[in-house]
N, C-alpha and C positions, 0 to 999 in steps of 0.2 A: 516743273520739277520732274526729274528723270529718275525712275526707280530702276536700280540694277540688281538683279538676282543672281547669286553665285550658286552654281550647282556642283556639289561635291561628288566626285566620281570615285568609288572605291578602288583601291589599288588592285591590280590583277593578281590572282593567286599564283604563287610560285609553282612551276611544274618542271619536271625533268624532260618533258618532250620539247623538242626543238621547235621554236616558233617558225611558222611558215613565212616565207619572204612576203613583205608587204607589197600589195599592188599599188601602182601609182594612182593617186587620187584623181577621180574623174573631174574634169573641168566643170565648174558651176555653169548651169545654163544661164544664158543672158536674160536678165530680168527687164521686161518692158517698162519704160518710164511711166510714172503715174499720170503725167500729162506732158504734152509737147506743144510748144508755142507754134501757132500756125499763121497768125496775123497780128498786126498792131496798127494803131492809127489815132487820130484825134479829131473830135468835133469842136466847132467853135460857133457861138452865137453872139452877135453884138447888137444890143438894143438901146435905143435912145429913149430915156425916160425923162422928159423935159430937157433940162440942160445937162443932165448927168448921163454919161455913157456907161452902160453896164455890160460886162463880158461874162459869158458862161462858156467854160471849156470842159471837155470830157476826153482826156486821153484814155485809151483802153488797150488791153492785150487779150487776144483770144487764144485759148488753149484747147487742144483736143485731148480727151481723156478716154479711159477704157469703157466708159458708159455714156459718153456724150461730149459735152463741152463745158468749159468754165470761162467766164469773162470777168476780168478785173478792170474796174473803172475808177476814175477819180472825178468827182463833180467839183469843179472849181468855179466859184462865183466871186466877182470883184467889181468894184466901182472905180471909175477914173479918179485918180487923185488920192484914193485910199491907201493907207500903208499896208494893210493886211487883206488877204482874201480868205474866204471860207472854203475849206477842202473837206469833202466827205468821201470816204472809201466805200466802194460798192462791189459786191461779189454776186454774180449771177451763175447759177448752175442750170444747164440746159440738157434735155434729153436729145437723142438723135432727131434731126429735123429742126433743131434750134427752138424747141418748145420748153419754156421755163418750168422748173420744178422747185427751185429755191432762190430766194433773194435775201441778201444780207446788206443792210445799209448802216454805215457807221463803223467806227473803229472797234476792235475787240476790247479795247481798254475803256470805251465810253459806256457809261451807265444807260445811255439812251439808244444803244444799238438795237436795230430792228431786224428780227429774223423771221422770215415767212417761208412756209413749206406748202406745197400743193401736191396732193395725191388724187386719185380718181374719186375718192370718197370724202375727202376733207381738205379744207384750207385752214391753216393754223399760223398765227403770228405771236411772237413773244417780244415784249419791249419792257424795259424798267422792271424786270423780274416778274412780269405778269403775262399770262397767256390767254388768248381768245381763239376760238375755233368756230367753224361753221361747216355744215354738211354741204356737199357738192353733188350735183347731178348734171351730167353732160360736160361739155367742153367750156373751160374758163381760161382767162388770161390775167396775169398781173397787170396792174396799171400803175406805172411809175414813170418819171421823166427820163427814160432811157431809150435811145434809138433802138437798142437790141430788143427790148420788149415790144416796141411799136412794130418792128419787123415781124415778130411772131403774130401780132394781131392782124397786120395787113395781109399776110400770106394765107390767112384763112379763106379769103375770097377767091373763087375761081377766076380765071382770066376770061371773063365774059362781061363786057361793058353793060351797064344799066341793069345788072342783076345783083343787088345788094344782098349781103349775108349778115344775119344777126349774130352778135357775139355777146358774151357775158364777161364783164370785167370786174375783178375784185380789187378793192382799194382800201388801204388803211387811212381812215379819216380822223386822226386824232386819238386821244386816250380817254377811256372811261375809268371810273374807280376800279372796275373789275378787270380792266386790261385794254388792249388795242380795240378801237371801234372799227369793225369791218363792215363794209357796205358793198352791195352789188350794183353795178351800173350796166345799162344795156346800150349797145351801140350797133351801128351798121357799118360794114366795110364794103366798098365798091371798087372794082378794078376800073381804071380810067383809060389806060393805054400804055404804049411803049415810048421810051425816050432814051437819050444818051446824056450822061453827066461827065464832065471833065473834072478829074481829081488830080491835081498837081501835074497837069499835062498829059494825064492818062485817060483816054475816053473809055467809059465803062457803060455797057447797056443797062437800062433800068426799067422796071415795071412800076407804074404809078398807081397808088391806091389812095382812096379817101376814107378816113375814119370819122364818123359823126355820131353823136349821141347826147343824151341828156346828162348834164353834170360833167361832161368831158369836153375839152376844146375840140373844134373841128380841125383835123390835121390832114394834110396831104404828105405822103411819104413816097420817096423814090427808092426802090429796093433793087439791088443787084441780083443776078442769078444765084449767087452764093448765099443770099439772105442778109447782106450788109446794107444798112440804110445809108445811102449816099447823100441824101438831103431830106429835110423835113421842114414844113412850114405851117404855122397857124393860119387858117383861112381868114380869120378876122384881122390878122396883122401881116398883110402882103409884103411889107417892107422889112420883115424880120425872118431870116432863115437860119436854121442850124445846118451847117455844111460840114462834110467830111473834108478836112483840109490836108490831112496826112493819111497815107494808106500804104502799108507794106504787107504783101501776101507772101509768106514763107513757104507754104505748101498747100495742097488742095484740102478742102474741108467741106 
C-alpha cells in the first residue's frame, strides 16, 4: 500500500511590490543508486543418490551498496524425471569485507520465511511469526548452505598452512514452540595452499581452505582473491563438487 500525503500551500499574499525575477532552478544533485550490480553467476552440484540423479543449482547476483554488499540467490533442487523443482529465494546482506549481517531465506509471501540478523552483541532469528535471540561474544558466522557464507568462514584463517583457526558458527536447527532453535557449532578453518580454477574457460587463482567441525560437514573450498567461492567439496563425498559454472564480473568489488 502506498500512502500519498498532499500538502496544502497557502496562496501568496497580494502585494504591490513587483516580484523579483525568478532565478533558474538549480539542477538536482545526482543521487547515488541504492545498489549497483557488480557480478553474477551460477553454482551447480549434481549428485547420484542410488539410481536417481539430483541437481542443486544456485544462480546469484552480487550488488554493491552504500554500506557493503547484497547477494540475491535462488536455491533450486530437482530430481531427474521430476516435473517440478523446489525453488527457495535467499537474500544475504554483507558488511564491507563480505562478512554477513543478515540472511533471509524464503519468499516474502511465505509464512515460513526465515529472517536472521547478526550484530556484535546479539544473533536474532524470526520465523513463522516467532523470534528467538542469543547473546554473542566475539566473532561468529552464519552457517547455511550458501557458498558466499562459506567464503566468509574460510577467509577467517590466515594464509599459514597447518595453523588452524577456531570459529563459532550459528545455525537455526528447526523450530521450538517458543521460536527458532538456535545452536552454536565450533569449527576449525585451515589454509591449505594456492591453486587455479578454470571457470568457463577463464583461469582464476584460488586459495584453498578446509572447514572442519562437530555437527558440520568437512568442506574444502576454493576462494578467489575477490572472495568468490569457485568450487566447494564435501570431504566425505569426493565424487560430488559444487562448481561455479557461470561467472560474469561487471566491476571491481
